N, C-alpha and C positions, 0 to 999 in steps of 0.2 A: 201569193200565188206560188212564188219560187219554192217557199217552204212546203206548200201543200203538194206540188208536183216532185219535190225532191223525195217526199215520204212515199208517194203513191206510184210513180212512173218507175218501171223496171225493178219491180219489187223481188223477182226472182234473182237478181244479182246479189241481193242481200241474204237470201236463203233463210236458215234458221233464226237468224239476227233478230228477224221480225218478232220472235217470240221473247225476246229480251224485256226483262220487266221495266228497265229505264227507257228503252226504245219505246215501248207501248204508252209509257206516260207522256213522252213528248208527242207520239203519234195522236194521241187523243185531243191534245191541244192544237197541233199544226193541221189536223185534217179540217179544221174550221175555215182553213185557208182559202177554199172554193169561195168563201163569202165574200172575197175580194172581188169577185165579178159583180155580186149585188151592189157593191160599194162603186165600181166602176161604171156600172149602168145608171145608177140614181144620179151620180155626179155628172155624167155626160147629159142626161136629160135635163138637169137643172141649169147646166151652163149653155147649152144650145139654145134653150128656150129663152133664157134670160137675154142673151145676145142677139137673138132674132127679133124680140120684141123692143130690144133697145135700137136696133137698127130701123125698125118700122117706126118708132116714135121720133128718131132723129131726122130721117128723110122722108117720112110719110108712106114709105113703102120698103119692100124688101127686093134687092136686086137678086134674083132667083139665079141667073147665070152666074154672076159673082159669088154667091153663096156656095153653088156647087163646085166651082172651080177652087175655092178655098179648101172645102173639104177633100178635094181630090188631091191638092198639093200636100196636105198634111197626112193624109190616110195611104193613098194608092202606092206611092213609090216604095216604101218599105213593105208594105203588105205584098206586093207583086214580086218584090225581091226575095222575099221568104218563099213565095210559091214557086219562083223558078228554081230556086236552090233545092227545094224538096222534091220537084218533079224532074228536074234535069241534071243537076249537079251531084246531089246527094247519094243517088244510086251508083255512081262510079267512084266514089270515095271509099276509103277503108272503113268497114262496118257498114258500108251503104247497102241498101236494098231497094228493089223497086216499090214504089208506093201502090197501094190498092185503091187510093182516093181517085176522084174524077176531077180532072183539071177544069172541065167546064162548068162545073159547080161552084168551084173555088173562084174562077174568073168572074162569075156573075154574083159574088157574095152571097152564096147559098152554101157556105161551108159547115153551117150548123145542120143543115139538112142532110149534107153528106156524112156528117158525123153520125147522124142517127142511123143512116143505112149501112155504113161499112166500119164505122169507128171503133165498134166492140172487137173486131178482128185485126185491128192494127196493132202490131207488136213494138213499133218504132214510137208512133204518136206524138212527135214533136210538131205536128201540124195541126194538133188539136186546139193550140192556143188561138188559132186564127178565127175560130167559130165566132167568138165573143166581138170581134172586129166586123165580120160579116153582119151580125145582128145589128150593131151600132150603125153600120152603112145603110141597112134597110130602114131603119129609125130616120135617120137623117135625109135620106131621100124622101121618104113618105111625110114627114113632118115639115121639111123644108118646101116641098110642093104645095101642102096645104096651106101653110102659113103664107107662102109667097104668092099664090094664086088667090086665096081668098082671105082678103082684109076685113076681118070682122070688126064692126064698130063696137059691139058689145063683146068686152073680154070674157063674159060669162060663157060664151060660145067654145072658147078654147078650154075653159074649166069642165065643161061638158065632155069635150073630146078626151081630155086625160081622165076623167072619171070613167068614161065608157071603156077605155083602154085597160084601166085596172079591174073593172068589173068582168069584162070579158076574159082577161086573163085568168081571172079566178074560176069563172065558168069552165074555161077549156082546161084547167088544172082538175077540177072536180070530176070532168068527163074521162080524164086520163089518169087518175089518182094512183092506179096501179101498173103505171108504165113509167118506171124511174127514168130512163134515158129521154123520154118524150118529155117529162117535166124538167129535166136538166138543160136539153139542148134547143128544143122548139121554140120558135120566135114567139107564138102566142102565150107560151108558158112564162118566158122571162120577161115579156115586154111591160108587166106591171111595174118593175124597177124604173123603166125609163118613164113610165106614166106618172110615177110618184115624184120623180126628179123634175118632169115637166111642170107638174102641178105646183111644187113648191118654188120652182123657177118664175111661174107666173104669179104667185102670191107674193114673192119677193119683190117681183118688179112692180107690183102695185101698192108697195110699201105696207102690206098688211101682216107682215111677220116680225119686222125689226124691233117694234116696241115690245112685243112679247118676250123676245129672246133677250133684249136688253134688261128686262126687268126681273129675269130668272134669278135667284139667289144661287150661290155656290153649292150648298147642301142639296138643293133640289136637282141641279145638273149633274152632281155625283150619283144622287140616287137613281136617276134615269139611265146613266151609263151602266150602273150595276145591275139594274133589272133588264135593260137591253141586252147586256152580256150573259146574263143568266138564262134568258129565253133562248139565245142563240146557242149556248152550251148544251141545253137540254131539249133542243127542238125535236129531236127524235124520239123522245119519250113524250113529249106534250102532242105533237101533231102526228096522229096516226090515221090511217084510213081516209076516208073522205076529208077529214081535217086538214090533210095535207094541201088542199087546195088554197088554203089561207096561210100556209107556212111561209111562204116567200114574201108575204106582205109585211111579217114582223121585223125581219131584217131590214126590208126596205124601209119602212118607217123609222126604224132606228138610226140607220145611216142617214136619213133625211134630217132628222134631229142633229146629228153629229155635224153634219155639213153647215146647217144653220146656225147652231150653236158655236162653231168655230169662227163663222163670218161675222156674226152680229153680237155675240155675248160679250159683256163688259166684265163678266166674273168667272171666266173659264178657269178651271183649276189647271190646265195645261193648253198652251196653243201649239199645234203642230208645227206651225211656219218658224218656231223658235229653235227648232232642231237644226242643226249645222247642215249646210248642203241640202237642205229640204226643197228649196226653191229650184236648184239646179237639178236635183233628182226628179222633180216633177217634170222639167222640161225634157229629160230623157227617158221618161218612164215608158213611152210607147216602144222605143227600142229596147229597152230593158225586158218589157213583157214579151215582145215578139223574138228575142234571142234566148230567153231562159230555158226553154224545152230543149232547144239544140245543144246547150251547154250542160245541162243535165244528163243527156244522153251520152255524150262523148266522155265526159268525167266518169260517168257509171262503167262506161267500157274500160277506161283506164284503170280504174279502182279494181274493177274485176280481173283484168288481166295481171295485175301486179300483187294479186291476192291480198287486197287491203279491205277485205269486206267482213272481218270477223269481229271487230271491237268497237264499242260505242265512240272512242275517241276518234277512230278512222272515219267513222260516218260524220263525226262534227267537223273534221278537216274537209271532207267530201263538200259539205254545206258551204264551207267559208270559199272554197276554191271555185265552187259553181257560182256563188254570188259575186266574188271578186271578178271573175272572167266575164261574166254577164255585164256587169257594171262597166268595164272596160269596152266591151264590144258596143255597148249602147253609147258610150262617150264617143268613140270612133265613129259610130253611125251617124251620130247627132252632127257631129262637127262637119264631116267629109261628105255625108249623103243626103242627110234630110235638111240641113240648112239651106243649100242653095235652092231647094223647092221652096223652103219656108220664106224665103226672102222674096220670092215671086208673088206671095199672097198681099204684098203691100200694093201691087198695082190692081187688086181686084177687090178694094174695099168699097 
């Protein structure tokens, strides 16, 4: 997402540089960075469903109050910190302007609908990243209430629930296939990712997927990766008109495969957790995501004011300093701001 937003936000600063042949080559690759949202939603649906079902199995029920408190302690502090910064601090800082967004929508986790209504006219746009967190909270609350209040003896009821989410999302996208911003931001449009994640979380909990992924050969795994990446790269050519209604399902299913392959396969050609600092980076990823658009904005202003926007190497330096400053901000936030809240989660298990 950082690379995607680095290439797409504040394009006016780089001017004619966007016509550079090398720049365009990079852009065609990194413009797919928005699919990180798909992965984020699928992974979230998978984890939250698996953990809720595990708690239900261990204790016979889900403590709904504790569940909501745990989610609040993880999400709300940093979420509202960014909101307070965007609405009350940023307008008074150098390069700051008054936001056109509505505070009440952000406070009620309706940021994605606010983005639909006014986001197109937002010249700063670092609050954009928050819309995904709002959608996640909508899902967490609805799914938590459903599974917490109604303990179905037959797990097939949960499968029906997730299937209906996916089919309902496809139907909604079909009825709005000519409205790009609705397709991108509306909860009903993107909830198929969470539905797919929830479905594989349910199937994994029931031990119905482990054997299949453990039996996959390395050539088959590689072939699926190649096909999946090809479909993603050429999605705009393949899914047009009404067929855009199923376009989101393809990366959703591909990322579901990636998650399960990484977790269960014995023949992976590469395990992501072998990357140095990957575990720690995962722990601070929430902060990294929340801070990255702010870093992009201020570094873009710096490079513009110092006339460092004419060459490719300058843009590459820009990417490096944006990444480094965002990573450092996420580290500091995690240690000194987020962890005190996270430690409280232990009291609500």
